[in-house]
N, C-alpha and C positions, 0 to 999 in steps of 0.2 A: 368113600373117603377121598379118592383122587379128584372127584368132582368138586368136593368142598375145598380142597387145596387150590384147585384151578380158580374157583370163584373168589376165594380169598386173595389170591395173587392178582386177579384182575381188579378187585376192589381197591387194593392198596396201590396198584399202578395208576388207576384213575384218580385216586385221591392225591397221590404225589404229583401227578400231572396237573391237577387243578391247583394245588398249592404253588407249583412252579409257575403256572400261567398268571396267578395272582401277584406273585412277587417279582416276576420277570419285568425287565425294563422294556416298555413298548418300542422304544427307539431301536434297541438292539434286535428285538424280534422283527421289526420292520426291515432293518438292514439284512438280517438273515434271509427273509423272504425275497427281498430284491436280489441278494447274492445268488440264491438258488435259481431264480428266474434267469439271471444273467448266465449262469453256468449251463442251464438247459438250452438257452439260445446259442451258446458257444458250441455245445455238443451237436445241436441240430445243424448249425452252420458247417461244422466239420463233416457231418454225414452227407449233407447236400453237396459239399465240395467233392467228396469221394464219388458220389453218384455222377456228378457232372464230369469228373475226371474219367470215369469208366465210359461215359458216353463219348467223350472226345477220343479216347483210346480205340473204341469200337469204330468210330468214323475213320481214324487213321488206318486201321487194319483193313477196313473195307476199301479205302482208296488204294492201298498197296495191292490188295487182291484184284481190284479192277484193272490196275496197270499190268499186273502179272498175267491176268486173263487175256488182255489185249496182245501182249507179247507172245504168249503160247499160241493164240489163235493165228497170229501172223506166221509163226514158225511152222505150225501144222500146214498152213496153206502153202508156204514155201516148199516144204518137204514133198507135198503132193505134186506140186508143179515140177519139181526136179525129178521125182520118180517117173512121172509121165514123160518127161523129156528123155530120160535115160531109156525108157521102154521104146520110144520112137527111134532112138539111135541103135537099138539092138543090144544095149549093154544090160543084160539080165541081172548080172551080179550087183551092179550099182543100183539098178532099179529096185532090187529086192531090199538092199540096205536102206535106201531112201524110203521105201514103203514101210519098213519096220520103224524108222525114225518118225515118220508121219503118224504111225499107230501110237507110238509112245507119246507124242505131242497131243494126240487126241485124248489119250487116257488122262494126261495131266489137265487137259482142257476141261474134261468132264468133272474131275475132282475140284478144280478151281472154281468152276461154275457153282458146284454145290456149296463150296466154302463161301462164295460171294453171296449166295442166297441166304445162308445161315447168318453171315455177318450183316446183311441188310435187315433181317429180322431182329438181330441183337441190337443193331444201331437204332432201329425204330423204338424198341422197348427202352433202350437207354435214354433216348431223347425224351420219351414220355416221362420216365422216372426223373430225369433232370428238370423237366418243366414242373413236375409236382414238388420236387425238392426246392426249387426256386420260389414257388408259390408259398410253400410252407415256411421258408425263411422270411419272406416278406410279411406274412401274417403274424409270425411269431415276433418279428421285429416291431410291428405295430402294437402288438399286445405288450411287449416289453416297454415300449415308449409310453403306453397308457399307464403301466404300473409305475414307471418312474415319475410321471406327472402326479399320479395318485399318492406316491410316496412323499413328494414335495408338499402336497396339500395336507396329508396326514401329519407330517412333521410340523407344519405351521399350526395345525389344530392342537397338536400335542404341546407345543410351546405355549399356546394360549391357555390350554387347560392347566399347565403347571403354574403359569402366572396367576390365573384365577384362584387356584388352590392356595398359593402363597398369600394372596390378598385375603382370602377367606380365613386362613390361619391367623393372619395379623389382626383382622377385625375380631376374631373370636378371642384371641389373647388380650386384645385391648378391652373388650367387653368384660372378660373374666377378671382383669386386673382391677376393675372398679367394683368394690364390694358394697355392702350395706353401710359400713362405717364411714365410707368416703363418698362425698357427693359426686353425682355424675356430671358430665360436661353439660348436659341439657339443663340441669338444675342450676349450675353456676352461671350459664348463659342467661337463663331467665332472671336470676337475681341481679346480674349486672345490667340487663336491659331495663328492669323495673327501676333500679336506682338511677340510671341515666334518664329515663323518662320523667321521673319526679324532678330531677334537677332541671331538665328542659322546661317542665311546666312551671316551676317556681320562677325561673328566669323570664319566661314569657309573660307571666303575671306582673312581675316587676317592671318589665319593659312597657307593657301596656299601660300601667298606672302613671309612670313618668310621662309617657307620650301623651296621654289624655290631658294631663295638667298643662303640658306645654301647648297643646292645641287649644285648650281653654283660654290660656293667657293670650295667645296669638289672636284668637277670634275676638276676644274682648278689645284688644288694641285696634283691630281692624274696624270693629263696630264703632269705637270712639272716634277714630279718624274719619269714618264715613259720616257720622253725625255732625262733627265739626265742619266737614266740607259742605253738608247740606245747609247748615246754619249760615255759612258764608254765602252760599248761592242765594238763599232767601233774603239775606241782608242786602246783597247787591241788587236784588229785584225789588227791594222795598217791602218785603213781606215780613211779618213777624216770625219769630222762631216757632218751630213746630211745637204744638201742644198748648198754645194760648187760646182763650175763648174767642168766638167770632165777633162779639160786641167790642171787645178790646181791640180787635183787629180793625173794625170799622171806625171806632173812635180814633185810633191811631192814624188811620188813613185820613180822617177829616182833619186831625191836627196837623198832619203832614201837609194837607192841602192848604189850610189857613196859613201855615208857616210859609208855604211857597208863595201864596198871594201877597203876604206882607213883605216878603223879600222882594217880590217884583215891584211893589209900590215904593219901597225904599230905593230900589234901583232907579225908578222913574223920577223920584224927587231928586235924587243925586244927579240924574242926567239933565234936569231943567232947573238950574239955579235961578232964584228971584221969584219963583212962583210960590205962592202961599199954599200951605197945605190946607186941605179942606177941613172945616170944623164940623163936628157933628151938629145936627139941628137940635135946637132947644125944645125940650118937651113942653107942652102947654101946662099951665099951672093946674095943680090938682091931680096931675098924672105922674105917676112915678115910672121911672125907667125900669125896664125889666131887669 
């Protein structure tokens, strides 16, 4: 029974989580993820700062211990020298006091040396921890920057997805608004284009008919003018009009030649007055003139 209750609880938890993820706004979830990454980086930075602070504090303690070690060493040396000098002078009491002081300085010197060794080890470990903390901060900062860049990219994709969804919704509603009782836009466009094409075809036919008649009239006029011009040229050249028979043309040429000879004779008679014109010879009797 407890196992069944546990499984039932896990099932409803997973189902509610799935429902929540389906209905949750991706932009808000993205901001939550980035906020969590920023808080993690902030905590890591604070921890690294504490580690570096401990390393700095260990270095300062080591420096103070080193200075104190030097002072104690000098004091012990000075006490030993003074005790030796008192012994040479025969002052046993002062020599004993200085010897005790030198012994005390030696004890402090040993303790300080141990403390210095311990602080050196601690400082070395703190320095290594500080370096690791700095490296972790740098790596986490790079990862956070990558996440920020990815967030910008995802936000842009999310905006594009929303815009595309709105366009799809608009197109779906537009298609759904056109039912079977109402013609579609494609049908109306085809109808208008067909009507416009018929109007253009009729207009083109009318234009071609008028233009053909105009061209026919113009061509007839050009042909008439060309024929008249040819007739004028043939007349100037003394040729008969085109289309007459060749015999008529030779007779006409002969007539033109006789006329020209008669005209020359008349001109000669007029040019020499007093001369008698020649009379034709009399034909013998019994012969008739042709």
